[in-house]
C-alpha positions in Angstrom: 75.7 -30.4 116.8 72.8 -32.0 119.1 73.6 -35.2 120.5 70.9 -38.0 119.3 69.4 -40.4 122.1 68.2 -43.9 121.5 66.2 -45.8 122.8 67.8 -47.3 125.7 68.5 -43.6 126.6 72.2 -43.6 126.5 73.6 -39.9 127.4 76.3 -37.9 125.7 78.1 -34.6 126.9 76.0 -31.6 125.7 78.0 -29.6 123.2 79.2 -26.1 123.6 77.4 -22.8 122.2 79.8 -22.6 119.3 78.8 -26.4 118.3 74.7 -25.6 118.8 75.2 -22.7 116.4 76.6 -24.7 113.3 73.9 -27.6 113.9 72.3 -28.3 110.6 67.9 -28.0 110.6 67.2 -31.3 109.4 63.4 -31.6 111.1 60.7 -29.4 110.0 57.6 -30.5 111.7 56.6 -27.9 114.8 57.2 -30.7 117.2 60.7 -30.8 115.9 61.4 -27.1 117.5 63.3 -27.0 120.9 63.9 -24.4 123.2 67.6 -24.0 125.1 67.2 -22.0 128.4 71.0 -21.1 129.2 72.2 -19.2 132.8 75.5 -18.6 132.1 77.3 -18.6 135.2 80.1 -16.3 137.1 82.2 -16.4 140.0 81.1 -14.2 143.0 80.7 -10.5 142.1 81.0 -11.3 138.5 78.3 -10.3 135.9 76.1 -13.1 134.9 73.3 -13.7 132.4 70.6 -16.0 131.3 69.6 -17.0 127.5 67.0 -18.6 125.4 68.1 -20.8 122.5 66.1 -22.1 119.9 67.2 -25.1 117.8 65.7 -28.6 116.3 66.0 -31.4 117.8 64.8 -35.4 117.9 61.0 -35.5 117.5 60.6 -36.7 121.3 62.6 -34.2 123.0 64.0 -34.3 127.1 64.0 -31.1 129.2 67.6 -31.0 130.5 69.1 -28.8 133.5 72.6 -28.8 133.3 75.3 -27.5 135.2 79.0 -26.6 134.4 82.2 -27.4 136.5 85.3 -27.4 135.9 85.2 -31.6 135.4 84.2 -32.7 131.8 81.5 -35.2 131.2 79.9 -36.0 134.4 76.6 -38.2 135.0 73.3 -36.8 134.5 70.1 -37.6 136.5 66.5 -37.5 135.4 63.8 -35.4 137.3 60.6 -36.4 136.1 58.2 -33.8 138.3 60.4 -31.5 140.2 63.3 -31.8 142.1 66.0 -29.5 144.2 69.1 -29.2 142.3 72.8 -29.2 143.6 75.0 -26.6 142.1 77.4 -25.9 144.6 80.5 -26.8 142.5 79.7 -23.6 140.3 77.2 -21.3 142.5 74.8 -19.2 140.6 74.4 -15.5 141.0 71.4 -14.0 140.6 70.7 -10.4 140.4 73.2 -9.7 143.2 72.2 -12.8 145.2 74.6 -16.2 145.4 72.4 -19.7 145.1 73.8 -23.0 145.3 70.8 -24.8 144.6 68.1 -24.7 141.6 64.5 -26.2 142.6 63.0 -27.2 139.2 59.1 -27.5 138.9 57.0 -28.4 135.7 53.6 -29.5 137.4 50.2 -27.8 137.8 50.1 -24.6 135.8 53.8 -23.4 135.6 57.5 -24.7 134.6 59.4 -22.8 137.2 63.0 -22.6 138.1 63.5 -20.9 141.3 66.8 -20.5 143.5 65.2 -20.2 147.3 62.6 -23.2 147.1 59.7 -24.4 145.1 58.0 -22.0 143.3 54.4 -21.0 145.2 52.6 -18.0 143.8 51.8 -16.4 147.4 55.5 -15.7 148.3 58.2 -13.6 147.4 60.7 -15.6 145.4 63.7 -15.2 142.7 62.3 -17.5 139.9 61.9 -17.7 136.1 58.3 -18.3 135.4 56.8 -19.7 131.9 53.7 -21.9 130.8 53.1 -25.0 131.7 54.8 -28.1 129.8 53.1 -30.5 127.7 52.9 -33.9 129.7 55.4 -36.6 129.8 58.3 -34.3 130.1 61.1 -34.8 132.2 64.4 -33.1 133.5 68.2 -34.1 133.6 71.3 -32.4 134.6 74.7 -32.9 134.3 78.4 -31.1 134.1 80.7 -30.3 130.7 83.3 -28.0 130.3 82.7 -24.4 129.3 85.5 -23.2 126.4 86.5 -19.7 124.8 84.3 -20.1 121.8 80.7 -19.5 124.1 82.7 -16.9 125.9 83.5 -14.6 122.6 79.9 -15.6 121.5 78.9 -14.0 124.9 81.0 -11.1 125.0 79.7 -10.2 121.7 76.0 -10.3 121.9 76.4 -8.8 125.4 78.8 -6.4 125.5 77.8 -5.3 128.9 79.3 -8.6 130.2 83.5 -8.0 130.8 84.7 -10.0 133.0 85.8 -14.0 132.4 82.5 -16.3 131.9 83.0 -19.5 134.3 79.7 -21.8 134.1 76.7 -22.8 131.7 73.2 -23.9 133.1 71.3 -25.4 130.4 67.5 -25.8 130.6 66.2 -27.7 127.3 62.4 -27.7 126.5 60.1 -27.5 123.2 58.5 -24.6 123.2 56.8 -22.1 120.3 55.6 -18.6 121.4 56.4 -18.8 125.0 57.1 -15.6 127.6 59.4 -16.7 130.8 59.3 -13.6 133.3 61.9 -13.2 135.5 61.1 -12.2 138.9 63.3 -10.7 141.9 61.5 -11.5 145.4 58.5 -11.9 143.5 58.1 -8.8 141.1 59.0 -9.0 137.2 62.0 -7.4 136.2 62.6 -8.7 132.7 61.3 -11.0 130.5 62.6 -14.1 127.9 60.6 -13.8 124.8 60.7 -16.4 122.3 58.9 -16.5 119.0 58.7 -19.7 116.9 56.8 -20.2 113.3 57.1 -23.0 110.5 59.5 -21.3 109.1 61.3 -18.7 111.4 62.9 -20.0 115.0 64.5 -17.5 117.0 68.0 -19.1 117.8 68.9 -17.0 120.6 67.5 -14.7 123.1 69.9 -13.3 125.6 69.7 -11.2 128.9 71.8 -9.7 131.5 70.9 -10.9 135.3 73.7 -8.8 136.8 72.8 -6.7 139.6 72.7 -5.8 143.2 70.9 -6.5 146.4 70.1 -4.1 149.2 68.8 -5.7 152.6 68.8 -9.1 150.9 65.5 -7.8 148.7 65.5 -4.6 147.3 67.3 -5.1 143.5 69.1 -2.5 141.6 70.7 -3.0 138.0 74.2 -1.9 137.5 74.5 1.8 136.6 71.5 2.2 139.4 72.3 5.4 142.3 70.0 6.0 144.6 69.8 8.6 146.8 68.1 7.8 150.4 65.8 10.1 152.6 69.0 9.6 155.2 71.7 11.1 152.7 72.9 8.0 151.6 74.1 7.1 148.4 73.7 3.7 147.1 75.5 3.0 143.7 75.2 -0.6 141.7 78.2 -0.4 140.3 79.1 -1.3 136.4 80.3 -4.7 137.8 77.5 -5.3 140.2 79.0 -4.6 143.3 77.0 -2.6 145.7 78.6 0.4 147.2 77.4 3.3 149.9 78.6 6.7 150.1 77.1 9.9 151.6 75.2 12.1 149.2 76.3 15.0 147.6 73.6 17.6 146.3 74.8 20.2 143.9 73.0 22.9 142.1 73.1 24.8 138.9 70.6 28.2 138.5 69.4 30.2 135.3 67.6 32.8 136.0 67.1 36.0 134.0 70.3 36.2 131.3 72.5 34.2 134.3 73.7 31.1 134.6 75.4 29.9 138.4 77.2 26.9 137.6 77.5 24.0 140.5 80.3 25.6 141.5 79.4 29.4 141.9 80.7 31.2 138.8 78.7 33.2 136.8 78.2 33.4 133.1 76.0 36.1 131.3 74.3 35.6 128.0 73.9 38.3 125.9 72.2 36.7 122.7 69.1 34.9 122.0 70.2 31.2 121.4 70.1 28.0 122.8 72.9 26.6 125.2 73.8 23.4 126.7 73.6 23.4 130.3 74.2 19.5 131.2 75.4 16.8 129.8 77.2 13.9 130.6 79.4 11.6 128.2 78.6 8.2 129.8 74.6 9.0 128.3 75.6 10.3 125.1 72.0 11.1 124.2 71.3 13.3 127.4 71.2 16.7 127.6 69.7 19.8 129.1 69.2 23.0 126.9 68.4 26.6 128.3 66.6 28.7 125.4 66.9 32.5 125.7 65.0 35.3 124.7 64.6 39.1 124.7 61.5 40.9 126.7 60.9 44.5 126.8 64.4 45.6 125.8 66.5 44.6 123.0 70.1 44.5 124.9 68.9 41.8 127.4 67.9 38.4 126.9 66.1 36.2 129.6 65.9 32.4 130.1 62.8 31.6 128.1 62.1 27.9 128.4 64.4 24.8 129.0 64.6 21.5 126.1 65.5 18.0 127.2 67.1 15.1 125.3 66.7 11.9 126.8 67.1 9.3 124.4 68.4 8.3 120.9 64.7 8.3 119.5 65.1 12.1 119.0 62.1 13.2 121.1 62.2 16.9 122.6 60.2 17.6 126.4 59.7 21.3 126.1 59.6 22.8 129.2 57.9 26.5 128.5 56.3 29.5 130.0 52.9 29.5 131.5 53.8 25.6 132.9 53.6 24.3 129.3 55.2 20.9 128.8 55.3 19.6 125.6 56.7 16.1 124.0 58.1 17.4 120.9 54.7 19.5 119.6 52.4 18.2 121.8 51.5 19.7 124.9 51.2 17.3 128.3 48.4 17.2 130.7 50.5 16.9 134.0 49.6 17.4 137.9 51.1 16.7 141.0 51.7 12.9 140.5 54.5 11.8 138.8 54.1 11.0 135.0 56.9 8.6 133.4 57.2 10.2 130.0 60.5 8.4 127.9 62.1 7.6 131.1 61.2 11.2 132.7 59.4 12.0 135.7 57.5 14.9 135.1 55.1 16.5 137.1 53.9 20.1 137.9 52.1 22.1 140.6 51.8 25.8 141.7 55.0 26.4 142.2 56.4 25.3 138.2 57.2 21.8 136.6 59.7 19.2 137.8 61.8 16.8 135.6 63.4 14.1 137.4 66.0 11.9 135.3 68.1 8.9 136.7 71.6 9.1 135.3 74.4 6.4 135.6 76.0 8.2 138.5 73.5 10.6 139.8 69.6 11.8 140.1 68.8 14.8 138.1 66.1 17.3 139.1 65.3 20.0 136.4 62.8 22.8 137.8 61.6 25.6 136.1 58.6 27.8 136.9 58.7 30.1 133.5 61.6 32.3 134.4 64.0 30.2 136.4 65.4 26.9 136.0 67.1 25.1 138.7 69.0 21.8 138.1 69.9 19.8 140.8 72.4 16.9 141.0 72.8 14.0 143.9 75.1 11.5 144.0 78.3 10.7 145.7 81.1 13.5 145.1 81.2 16.2 143.2 79.8 16.0 139.9 83.4 16.6 137.8 82.2 14.4 134.7 79.2 16.3 133.6 79.7 19.3 131.2 77.7 22.4 130.1 77.3 26.0 131.6 76.1 24.3 134.7 79.0 21.8 135.4 83.0 22.0 135.2 83.3 23.4 131.6 86.7 24.8 130.3 84.7 25.4 126.8 83.4 28.9 125.6 80.4 30.3 125.2 80.3 29.6 121.3 81.2 26.2 122.0 78.3 25.6 124.2 75.7 27.6 121.8 73.3 24.7 119.7 73.1 26.1 116.5 70.3 23.0 115.9 68.2 24.4 118.6 68.7 28.2 117.8 67.1 30.2 115.3 69.2 31.7 112.3 70.7 35.0 113.5 70.2 34.5 117.1 74.1 35.5 118.2 73.6 39.1 116.5 73.8 41.6 118.9 71.5 44.6 119.6 72.0 47.9 121.4 69.0 49.9 122.9 68.1 53.9 124.8 69.0 53.6 128.5 66.4 53.5 130.8 66.8 56.9 132.6 63.9 55.6 135.6 66.7 53.0 136.7 67.9 53.4 139.8 71.5 51.3 140.2 72.0 52.4 143.8 68.9 51.1 145.0 68.2 48.3 143.0 72.1 47.4 144.1 70.9 47.9 147.5 67.8 45.7 147.0 70.2 42.4 145.9 72.2 43.1 148.8 69.3 41.9 150.8 70.7 38.4 150.4 73.2 39.0 152.9 70.6 40.0 155.6 68.1 38.3 157.6 66.3 36.1 157.1 68.7 34.9 154.0 71.6 35.0 156.4 70.9 31.1 157.7 71.6 30.1 154.3 75.1 32.2 153.4 77.1 29.5 154.8 75.5 26.8 152.4 75.2 29.0 149.5 77.0 31.7 148.7 74.7 34.7 148.1 77.4 36.8 145.8 77.2 34.8 142.2 72.9 35.9 143.3 73.9 39.4 144.1 76.1 39.7 141.1 73.3 38.2 138.8 70.7 40.5 140.2 72.6 44.0 140.1 74.1 43.4 136.6 70.4 42.7 135.3 68.3 45.3 137.5 70.8 48.1 136.7 70.1 47.9 132.8 66.5 46.7 133.1 63.6 47.7 135.0 62.5 46.2 138.1 59.3 45.1 136.2 57.2 41.5 135.9 58.3 40.8 139.4 62.0 40.6 138.2 63.0 42.7 142.0 62.0 39.2 143.8 63.0 36.9 140.6 66.8 36.6 142.0 65.9 36.5 145.5 63.5 33.6 144.7 66.3 31.8 143.4 67.9 32.0 146.1 65.9 30.7 148.6 64.9 27.6 146.6 68.8 26.9 145.9 69.0 27.0 149.8 65.9 24.5 150.1 67.3 22.3 147.2 70.4 21.7 149.1 69.2 21.0 152.5 66.0 20.6 152.2 65.2 23.5 154.8 63.3 26.8 153.7 64.2 30.4 154.5 61.0 30.8 156.6 58.7 33.5 155.4 61.4 35.5 153.1 59.0 37.2 150.9 57.0 39.0 153.6 60.0 40.7 154.9 61.1 42.3 151.7 57.5 43.2 150.1 57.6 40.2 147.6 54.4 37.3 146.8 54.5 34.1 148.3 56.9 31.9 145.6 54.4 30.5 142.9 55.1 30.1 139.3 54.8 33.5 136.8 51.8 33.7 134.8 50.9 30.3 135.2 48.9 29.0 133.0 49.0 31.6 130.7 50.0 31.2 127.1 51.8 33.3 125.1 53.0 33.1 121.7 56.6 32.6 120.7 56.8 36.8 119.7 55.2 37.6 123.1 56.3 37.0 126.7 54.1 37.2 129.7 54.5 40.0 132.3 52.5 42.6 134.6 49.8 44.5 133.6 49.2 48.3 134.9 46.0 46.9 136.4 47.8 44.3 138.7 47.4 41.1 136.6 49.1 40.1 133.9 49.1 39.8 130.0 51.2 38.9 127.3 53.5 41.5 125.6 55.4 42.2 122.3 59.2 41.0 122.2 61.3 44.4 121.5 62.9 42.9 118.6 59.3 41.9 116.9 57.6 45.0 118.1 60.5 47.2 116.6 59.5 46.2 113.0 56.0 47.7 113.2 57.1 50.5 116.0 59.3 52.0 113.3 56.2 53.0 111.2 53.4 53.2 113.8 51.9 49.8 112.2 50.0 47.7 114.2 49.9 44.5 111.4 51.1 43.3 108.3 50.1 44.9 105.0 46.7 43.6 103.6 46.9 40.4 101.7 44.5 40.6 98.8 43.2 38.0 96.1 40.8 38.1 93.3 37.9 39.0 95.0 38.7 38.9 98.7 40.9 40.8 101.4 42.3 40.6 104.7 44.1 42.6 107.1 46.0 41.1 110.2 46.8 43.0 113.3 49.2 41.9 116.0 47.2 41.6 119.3 49.9 42.3 121.7 50.3 45.1 120.0 46.5 46.4 120.1 47.1 45.9 124.0 49.6 48.1 124.0 46.9 50.9 122.8 44.5 49.5 125.3 42.5 48.4 122.3 40.0 45.7 122.8 40.1 43.9 119.5 36.8 42.3 120.2 35.1 45.9 119.7 36.8 46.6 116.6 34.8 46.0 113.4 34.8 47.0 109.4 32.0 49.4 107.9 29.6 46.8 108.8 29.6 46.2 112.2 28.8 42.4 112.1 32.2 42.1 110.5 34.7 41.3 113.3 38.1 40.1 113.8 39.1 36.7 114.8 41.9 36.1 117.0 44.6 33.0 116.2 44.5 31.4 119.7 48.5 30.2 119.0 49.6 33.9 117.4 47.5 35.9 119.4 47.1 37.7 115.7 43.7 39.2 114.7 42.3 39.3 111.4 39.8 41.2 109.6 38.6 39.8 105.9 35.6 40.5 103.6 34.8 39.0 100.2 32.3 40.0 97.2 29.8 38.1 98.9 30.1 39.4 101.9 31.7 42.7 101.7 31.2 44.1 104.9 30.7 47.4 103.4 33.8 47.9 101.5 34.1 50.2 98.7 35.2 47.7 95.6 36.8 49.7 92.8 38.3 48.8 89.2 41.4 50.6 88.4 43.4 49.3 85.3 42.6 46.0 85.3 43.2 45.6 89.6 40.5 45.4 91.8 41.2 47.6 94.7 39.0 46.6 97.8 38.7 49.7 100.9 37.8 49.0 104.0 38.1 50.6 107.7 38.6 48.8 111.0 37.4 51.1 113.6 35.6 51.5 116.7 33.6 54.5 117.3 32.2 55.6 120.8 28.5 55.8 121.2 26.5 58.6 119.3 25.0 59.9 123.1 28.7 60.1 124.6 29.9 63.6 125.2 33.7 62.7 125.3 35.5 59.1 125.3 38.6 58.4 127.1 39.2 55.6 124.9 41.4 55.7 121.5 38.9 55.7 118.5 40.1 53.9 115.9 40.3 53.9 111.9 42.6 51.9 110.6 42.0 52.3 106.5 43.4 49.6 104.6 42.9 48.5 100.8 44.6 46.1 98.7 48.0 46.6 97.3 48.1 50.3 98.2 47.2 51.1 101.7 49.4 50.1 105.0 47.1 49.4 108.0 47.6 52.4 110.3 45.8 53.9 113.3 44.4 57.1 113.7 45.0 57.1 117.8 44.8 60.5 119.0 47.4 62.3 121.1 48.0 65.4 122.4 50.5 68.1 122.9 49.7 71.1 125.2 50.0 74.3 123.3 50.5 76.6 126.2 53.1 74.4 128.6 52.0 77.3 131.6 49.6 80.2 131.0 50.1 83.2 132.9 48.1 86.1 133.3 48.8 89.5 135.1 45.6 90.9 137.3 45.1 94.5 138.2 41.7 95.3 139.5 41.0 97.8 142.3 43.2 96.7 145.3 44.1 93.1 143.9 47.5 93.2 141.9 48.7 89.4 141.4 49.8 87.2 139.0 47.9 84.3 138.4 49.6 80.8 136.4 47.8 77.6 135.5 50.4 74.7 134.8 50.0 70.9 134.1 51.8 67.8 135.0 52.0 63.8 134.2 52.2 62.9 138.2 50.4 63.3 141.2 53.8 64.9 142.7 53.4 67.4 140.0 57.3 67.4 139.2 56.8 66.5 135.7 55.7 69.4 133.7 53.9 69.0 130.5 55.4 70.8 128.1 55.0 71.2 124.2 56.8 67.8 123.1 55.0 65.8 125.8 52.3 63.4 124.5 49.3 62.8 126.5 47.0 59.8 125.5 43.2 59.8 126.0 42.3 58.4 129.4 45.5 59.2 130.8 45.6 61.3 134.0 46.3 64.7 134.1 46.9 67.2 137.1 46.6 71.0 136.7 47.7 73.3 139.4 46.6 76.7 139.7 48.7 79.0 141.2 49.1 82.9 142.4 52.2 85.4 143.1 51.5 88.2 145.0 48.8 87.6 147.4 48.7 87.0 151.1 47.8 83.5 151.8 46.8 84.6 155.5 44.4 86.6 154.5 43.3 85.3 150.8 42.4 82.0 149.5 42.0 81.3 145.8 38.7 79.2 145.1 38.7 77.8 141.8 35.1 78.0 141.0 34.6 76.2 137.7 36.4 74.4 134.8 35.2 73.4 131.7 36.6 72.0 128.2 35.5 73.4 124.7 36.3 72.3 121.1 36.6 75.7 120.2 39.1 79.0 121.7 35.7 80.2 122.8 34.8 79.8 126.8 31.3 80.4 125.6 31.4 77.7 122.6 27.5 75.9 122.4 29.9 72.6 122.8 30.6 72.2 126.6 31.8 69.8 129.2 32.2 70.8 132.4 34.7 69.3 135.0 34.4 71.7 138.4 30.7 73.7 139.0 30.4 75.4 142.0 33.7 74.9 142.9 33.3 71.1 143.3 33.7 68.1 140.8 31.3 67.7 138.2 29.6 64.2 140.3 28.7 63.0 136.1 32.5 62.7 136.1 34.1 60.3 138.4 37.8 60.9 137.2 37.6 64.8 138.6 39.8 65.3 141.9 39.9 68.4 143.2 42.7 69.4 146.1 43.5 72.6 148.0 41.1 74.3 146.6 39.8 77.3 149.1 43.1 76.7 151.8 45.5 78.9 150.6 47.2 80.9 147.3 47.1 77.5 145.4 45.2 74.4 144.4 45.2 72.1 141.6 42.7 69.4 140.3 42.7 66.3 138.2 40.7 64.3 135.7 41.7 61.9 132.7 42.2 63.3 129.2 39.6 63.1 126.6 38.7 64.4 123.5 35.3 65.7 121.9 33.5 62.2 120.2 33.7 62.7 116.4 35.9 66.0 117.0 39.5 65.5 116.1 40.6 69.1 116.6 41.9 70.9 119.9 40.4 71.2 123.3 40.2 74.3 125.6 40.4 74.2 129.2 39.1 77.1 130.7 38.9 77.8 134.7 37.0 80.8 136.4 39.1 81.7 139.5 37.4 83.4 142.6 39.4 85.2 145.5 38.4 84.6 149.2 38.9 86.7 152.3 39.4 84.2 155.1 38.7 86.8 157.7 34.7 86.7 156.5 34.3 83.0 155.2 35.0 79.4 155.2 36.6 79.8 151.9 36.6 75.5 151.5 33.8 74.6 149.3 31.7 71.8 151.0 31.7 69.5 147.8 29.8 66.6 150.7 26.4 68.6 150.1 24.6 67.5 147.2 24.5 69.7 144.1 20.7 70.9 144.7 21.4 71.4 148.3 24.6 73.5 147.8 22.8 75.8 145.6 20.5 77.0 148.8 23.1 76.8 151.0 24.9 80.3 151.9 28.5 80.4 149.6 31.5 82.2 150.8 31.8 86.1 150.0 34.1 86.2 146.9 36.0 89.7 145.6 34.4 89.4 142.2 36.0 92.6 141.4 39.4 90.5 141.2 37.8 87.3 139.6 40.1 86.1 136.7 39.5 83.6 133.7 42.2 81.6 132.8 42.6 79.1 129.4 44.7 76.5 128.5 44.8 74.8 125.1 45.2 70.9 124.2 46.0 70.6 120.4 45.8 67.3 118.8 
C-alpha cells in the first residue's frame, strides 16, 4: 500500500509492485488520482521496459523519481524544478543505449525525463516527454530493493522480457488523460497512454524499451533485420544485441505451372488449387499463397494470382492479373511510391507489382507481373526455417495445398487433345538459349537448368502464345538481377522478345477469363478452357433464357462472342434500339425485354404459359452485296429454346476441280484447288470448315503445257449464288486479269508468268442468302513469243481497256467452276 506523509515530511521506503497492486481505494475525488511511471532496469545487454501505473494517493502528492540499488531504503532528495540525477549504481539501458544519469525537468510547457541532457526541443535527444504539470510540484528519488513478485508481475504482462530484472526507477505524478511520447534521438518511437475518469482508472500501462543502436543514433527494435546497400545485414536479436553479418539473398521463381524453390528444386503444379509458397514458423499469421488456373488447355495450369496473409486480422492482399491489387475485395490505387498497407509496402510500375515485408530474420520481397512471381529473401545465412513450396519443405504437394483458398473440385485433373502444331525440338532449342550469350553472364550465379526444365516441359505441351516463349527467359534474367543487382543487358532484342514489362497491364479480365495475345497484335480476355467447354459442346454462346411473368432476358458470354469475332455492341433484338448490356466485372452481355417494351418480341399464350420469342441479330446493310462478318441470329424464348447462333461456315463441295481440255492443237489438264495457307500446303477438303472473312488461296494449275512457250492467264473470276456462271446475282473477284479494285482483299500472284498462277481473297457469303457460293474462273492461254502475257494491273481500269491486250489462244479458253457449300 502507499505510505502517507505527515506535515514534517517524514519519508518511508517505497513499496514494491505487488504491494501497490493490493492497495485499497479510499479517496474518490479526481485530485486523489496519482500516476506512477516505472522504468524497470536491467544490467547491460538485457532487456528493459518502462511502465505507467495509476493508483489513488493523498490529496497533495509529490513527484518521485526512485532508483533501485541492492541497498535498501537510502535517503531521498527533493527537486523543485529540474535536476540531474546520478544512477550510476544501477545504469539504465534505454533502447540499446546505457545511461548513468537522468535529467528531470517540470518547467515551462513540458514535463520531461531525458538521459543525455536537459530537454531541448531543438536537439535530438533520448527523452520521455509529457504535458506540463500543475504548479507547486517537486521531485524526490530514493533507492529500495526489487523483489521476486515484481519480476513475476512484469514477466506476466510483458512476455517479451525473458531475462532477470534488476532495478526500478519510479516516477509519481498526478495525472488524468495523459500521453507521454517516448523519443529516441528526437523521434517518437512509442507512447505511454493513461486514461482516467471518476470511476475508472488505469492501474498499469507497460511497454518494452529494449532495442539496439547502430552508430549511436539509429535505433532498431528486437527482431529487426536491416539489409544495407553494401551487402551487410544488421540484426537486432531477441535479447537486444546488435549483430552484423553478410547479407544472403535467395530467390524463388513461380512461372507457368512451375515452382523453382530457393534451392533450385523444381515442382510442377498439375491442378487449379491454391498452394503455400512461403511461411515462417516465427510469424504464425504470415503466408504467401499461389493460385493456379487453366488457360487455353484443360490439362495445363498456370500461376494466376498471389495472395498474402500478413497479420491476425484475417485481411488478405491479392496480387492479380493486369496489375490489380486488392485489400480483400477493395481495389487499391498504387504507383511507384511505396504505400504501407497492414505492414506491407506495396508499389506498382510498368514491370509489375512489388510487396515488401519485414520478417524477424529476413526482409521479403514478392514481385508479380501477372504471370510470374519471384520471392526474394535477404538476411543472414540460408533460409532454412521457412517452409512452403519455395522453402526447404519435405511435405508433399497435397499437404501444401490450401483448401481454404481453393475452389471446390480444383484437384480434379483433365485431359485434352494433343496440339499437333507444337514442335518440341524447336522449343527445346529455344529454352536452351539460357546457356548461351548473353545469359552466360549469369550462369555462374543462377543455375539455368531448372528454368530450362520448366520451359521445355511447358512449351512441349502448350503452344508458345501469349509471350510464353519469352516468359521463362525473362524470369531467369530477373532472377539474376534480383540476386546481384545486375541485369542481363538487352537480352530480349537478341532473341526476338519485347522489353520486360508486365503482360496485359491494366487489362482486367473476369474470373472465367485470362488475358492473352489477340490476332491483331493487341491483347484481350479469352475464355478459360474449362469454362468454355460447357458451351462449346452444344455450340451455345450463353446460358438459357431467364423468364418471369412478363419479361425475359438472355445472357451471352463476352469472351465466346469475341472468339467468333462478334462485336456485342452491334447486336440487338428485333427492335434495333434494344441492345445488350455488358457487366463490367463478368463481361457477360445481357439482352432483355418486358411487356412494357417488348423490343419486337412475339408474345404467345399456350396452356397458361407465357412464351416470349425474340431474336438477337446483326444484319448487314441492304446495300452490301457481300459480307465478311458472321450474320448473327440467336432465336430464344422462355422455357423452350436454348441460345444459339446461326453462324455461317463453309465446306468446299469439290476439294479440287479438274477439267481435261481438248481444243484444236491444245491438249492439257486444268486444275483449280484451294488452300488455307499462303504456302499452299494445307489443302481445303470436304471436312475443312472455312469461316467468313478467312483468307483462302486458290491455285489454277495446268499440266501438259510447255512453260517456255505458253503462259496461263486467269482472265476473270466471279462468284454466284447459283450453279450457273451466268446467274443474275454476281460478284467479281478478278476482272480483265486483275483484282477487282472494289474488293481490297483480292490478291493475284504469278498471272501470265507460267503454266500456273493463284489468287487469294477473304471468304464471304451473299447478304441475305445462306445457300452455296459458286466460284467461276475463265482461263486463257497466252503465247509468250508474241506477247507480254503479264497483265499490267497498275494502269487504271478505263485506260487498261483502251490499251492493247495480249493475244490469247481463244480456241483453248476454259471455264472452270468450284462450289462452296454452307
